[in-house]
C-alpha positions in Angstrom: 167.6 -111.0 16.4 166.2 -107.6 17.7 168.3 -104.5 18.3 168.0 -102.5 21.6 168.8 -98.8 21.6 169.8 -97.3 25.0 169.5 -93.7 25.6 171.4 -91.7 28.4 170.0 -88.4 29.3 172.1 -85.1 29.3 172.3 -83.4 32.5 169.8 -80.6 31.5 167.4 -83.1 29.7 164.4 -82.2 31.7 164.7 -78.5 30.7 164.4 -79.4 26.9 162.1 -82.4 27.0 158.7 -80.7 26.5 159.9 -78.7 23.4 161.1 -81.7 21.6 158.7 -84.5 22.7 156.1 -84.0 19.9 158.8 -84.6 17.2 160.1 -87.6 19.1 156.7 -89.1 19.6 155.9 -88.4 15.9 159.0 -90.1 14.8 158.3 -93.3 17.1 154.8 -93.4 15.8 155.9 -93.4 12.3 158.4 -96.2 12.9 156.0 -98.2 14.9 153.4 -98.2 12.0 156.0 -99.4 9.6 156.7 -102.2 11.9 160.5 -101.2 12.6 159.9 -100.1 16.3 158.6 -102.8 18.4 158.8 -101.2 21.9 159.9 -97.9 23.3 159.9 -96.2 26.7 161.7 -94.7 29.7 162.9 -96.6 32.8 160.7 -96.0 35.8 163.8 -94.4 37.3 163.8 -91.6 34.7 167.3 -90.7 35.4 168.3 -94.2 34.1 167.4 -93.3 30.5 165.2 -95.1 28.1 165.3 -98.0 25.6 163.7 -98.8 22.3 163.5 -102.2 20.5 163.8 -102.4 16.8 163.5 -105.2 14.2 166.8 -104.3 12.4 170.1 -102.5 13.3 169.4 -100.1 10.3 166.2 -99.1 11.7 167.7 -98.5 15.1 170.5 -96.4 13.7 168.2 -94.4 11.4 165.8 -93.6 14.3 168.4 -92.6 16.8 170.6 -90.6 14.6 167.6 -88.4 13.5 165.7 -88.5 16.7 165.0 -84.8 18.0 166.1 -85.9 21.4 169.4 -86.9 20.1 169.7 -83.9 17.7 169.0 -81.4 20.2 171.3 -82.7 23.0 168.7 -84.2 25.3 170.3 -87.6 24.8 173.9 -87.4 26.0 174.9 -90.9 24.7 173.2 -93.8 22.9 174.2 -97.3 21.8 172.7 -100.3 20.0 173.1 -103.9 21.2 172.1 -107.1 19.5 169.5 -109.0 21.5 168.6 -112.6 21.1 164.8 -112.7 22.1 164.3 -116.1 23.9 160.5 -116.5 24.3 159.7 -116.9 20.6 158.9 -119.9 18.5 162.2 -121.2 16.9 164.4 -118.7 18.7 168.1 -119.8 18.5 169.7 -121.2 21.6 171.8 -118.8 23.5 175.5 -119.3 23.4 177.2 -120.9 26.4 179.0 -118.3 28.3 182.8 -118.8 28.6 183.7 -120.8 31.5 180.1 -121.9 32.2 180.1 -125.5 33.9 178.6 -128.1 31.4 
């Protein structure tokens, strides 16, 4: 199981990015070195926000709650979803969606 954090930018995010990116990048570098952060980046349509993939929910919550982009209001809203990675050895089978034909 992995945990994906979704960021939605505040309306004035671009005005504040440059000031707070070094702290954000240092934070993600530290978490990547520890092995908690597996992937991170914005969507190609920057207005859609960004995602990060973590090894644990605790790591995702800790990262986001103290991220300079969150603390300084660049991120308007964030959320974490559990993600069942499918292309890995011994991955659990995905649950059947309700009402799916058998």
